C-alpha positions in Angstrom: -4.1 -3.6 -14.2 -4.6 -1.2 -11.6 -0.6 -0.9 -9.4 -2.1 0.1 -6.1 -4.8 -1.9 -4.0 -5.4 -3.1 -0.5 -5.3 -6.8 0.9 -7.0 -7.2 4.0 -5.2 -9.7 6.7 -6.8 -13.4 6.3 -8.4 -14.3 10.1 -8.2 -18.0 8.9 -5.1 -20.1 7.6 -5.3 -20.9 4.1 -4.4 -24.2 4.0 -5.8 -25.4 6.5 -8.9 -23.0 7.5 -8.2 -22.8 11.2 -9.2 -19.2 12.6 -6.4 -17.7 13.6 -6.0 -16.8 17.1 -4.8 -13.7 19.4 -1.5 -13.2 18.9 -1.3 -16.3 16.8 2.2 -16.2 15.2 1.6 -16.6 10.8 3.3 -16.2 7.9 2.5 -13.8 4.8 3.6 -15.1 1.4 3.0 -13.1 -1.4 2.9 -14.2 -5.4 2.7 -12.6 -8.7 0.2 -14.5 -10.6 0.0 -12.3 -13.7 -2.7 -10.1 -13.7 -2.4 -9.6 -9.8 -0.3 -10.2 -6.6 -1.7 -11.9 -4.2 -1.3 -12.8 -1.0 -1.5 -15.7 1.3 -1.9 -16.4 5.4 -0.6 -19.4 6.5 -0.4 -20.9 10.1 3.1 -21.5 11.5 2.3 -25.8 11.2 1.2 -25.6 7.5 4.2 -23.0 6.8 6.5 -25.9 8.0 4.6 -28.3 6.0 5.0 -26.7 2.7 8.3 -26.5 2.9 10.6 -23.5 1.2 7.7 -21.4 -0.3 10.3 -19.5 -2.7 10.3 -21.9 -4.9 6.5 -21.8 -5.6 6.0 -20.3 -9.1 5.1 -16.7 -9.1 7.0 -16.4 -5.7 7.5 -12.3 -4.4 8.4 -12.5 -0.5 7.2 -14.3 2.9 7.3 -12.5 6.1 6.3 -13.4 9.8 3.5 -11.2 11.5 1.6 -11.8 14.9 -2.3 -12.0 14.3 -4.3 -9.3 16.2 -8.0 -9.8 17.2 -10.6 -7.3 16.0 -12.3 -5.8 18.9 -15.5 -7.3 19.8 -17.3 -4.0 19.4 -15.8 -1.6 17.2 -15.5 1.9 19.1 -17.9 4.6 18.3 -16.5 8.0 18.1 -16.0 10.7 15.5 -13.2 10.5 13.0 -11.8 12.8 11.4 -9.7 11.8 8.3 -6.4 10.9 8.5 -3.2 9.9 5.7 -4.4 6.5 6.2 -8.1 7.0 5.5 -7.6 9.1 3.0 -4.9 6.6 1.6 -7.4 4.2 2.0 -10.7 5.8 0.5 -8.4 6.9 -2.6 -7.4 3.7 -3.5 -10.6 2.7 -3.4 -12.0 5.4 -5.6 -9.8 3.1 -8.1 -9.0 6.2 -10.0 -5.9 6.8 -11.8 -6.0 10.6 -10.6 -5.0 9.6 -8.0 -2.3 7.8 -8.0 0.5 10.3 -7.4 -1.4 11.4 -4.4 -1.5 8.0 -3.0 1.9 7.5 -3.7 3.1 10.5 -1.1 0.6 9.4 1.0 1.9 6.3 1.5 5.7 7.9 2.1 4.3 9.9 4.8 2.7 6.9 6.0 6.0 5.4 6.4 8.0 8.2 7.3 5.4 7.9 10.4 5.7 4.5 11.0 2.7 4.2 10.6 3.7 1.5 7.4 6.1 -0.7 6.9 7.6 -0.9 3.4 8.3 -4.8 3.0 9.0 -5.2 -0.4 9.7 -3.3 -3.8 9.2 -4.9 -7.3 9.2 -4.0 -11.1 6.2 -5.1 -13.4 6.0 -4.8 -16.7 8.9 -1.3 -16.3 7.4 0.3 -12.6 8.3 -0.1 -9.4 5.8 -1.0 -6.9 6.4 -0.9 -2.9 4.7 -3.4 -1.3 3.5 -2.2 2.0 2.0 -3.4 5.5 0.4 -2.0 8.3 1.6 -3.5 11.5 -1.5 -3.6 13.1 -4.4 -4.9 11.1 -2.0 -6.8 8.8 -3.1 -5.1 5.4 -1.1 -5.2 2.7 -1.3 -1.6 0.6 0.1 -2.4 -2.7 1.6 1.4 -4.4 3.3 2.3 -7.9 6.1 4.9 -8.5 4.2 6.9 -10.6 7.3 8.6 -11.9 7.2 12.1 -10.4 9.4 14.8 -11.4 10.3 17.8 -9.2 8.4 20.2 -11.2 5.7 17.9 -10.5 5.9 17.5 -6.6 4.5 20.9 -5.9 1.3 20.6 -7.1 0.7 16.6 -5.7 1.8 18.2 -2.5 -1.0 20.7 -3.0 -3.8 17.8 -4.4 -2.7 15.8 -1.0 -3.0 18.4 1.7 -6.7 19.2 0.0 -7.4 15.5 0.3 -6.2 15.6 4.0 -8.4 18.9 4.9 -11.5 18.1 3.1 -11.2 14.5 2.3 -12.8 13.1 -1.1 -15.9 14.9 -0.6 -15.8 18.4 0.0 -18.5 21.4 0.2 -18.9 22.9 -3.1 -17.1 26.0 -1.7 -14.1 24.1 -1.4 -14.1 21.9 -4.4 -11.1 19.9 -4.3 -9.7 19.2 -8.6 -6.9 16.9 -8.3 -4.6 17.6 -11.2 -3.4 15.3 -13.7 -0.1 14.9 -13.7 2.1 17.6 -15.9 3.9 15.8 -19.0 7.2 14.2 -18.9 9.1 16.5 -21.1 10.4 14.4 -24.2 14.2 14.9 -23.5 13.6 14.0 -19.5 14.2 10.1 -18.9 11.9 8.5 -16.5 12.8 8.9 -12.8 15.4 7.3 -11.7 15.6 4.0 -9.8 15.1 4.4 -5.7 17.0 1.7 -4.2 16.5 2.6 -0.1 13.4 4.2 1.7 16.0 7.0 2.8 17.0 8.0 -0.9 13.1 7.9 -1.8 11.1 10.1 1.1 14.1 11.9 1.4 12.8 13.0 -3.0 10.4 14.2 -1.4 
């Protein structure tokens, strides 16, 4: 399983199938279904009927949100690459080479308060961060690649190149994403970072 992906907010309640109205409160529940993490968006009335979701198999976390209806017509404008658009494109590539860059981009967006961390879990010994984009309700699942200090400079360089040139740069400015350097045998796995402050300060 690739431990980084995006799950978009639903436009209707999963339980009763009624479309969400603009500014309607809803609840997001996150489940671990073995091969993947799955989100479930339900309206408040259905949330009350379902009882304590924490007792359901695979429950990880839940939180409340407010649905924002998408604009009737998208705004036609020339948009430059931003950290968020690059992160979305990197995740769409589904290429393990981009895992360190995805992690750094997510931390950058967290520090800018564009993404909010909702949960931190461990799967198969690897830390997974669950971020939410409050405006869209999208959930970003980002795995901690276990970077070491001797790898950060190269990964930050890769991120800078992605932000400047995107994933499809002109031939003269081709971006080479490096594979993370092999961890020395004497170096233990990256220690668990318990708080957001410590995680971002390390970068």
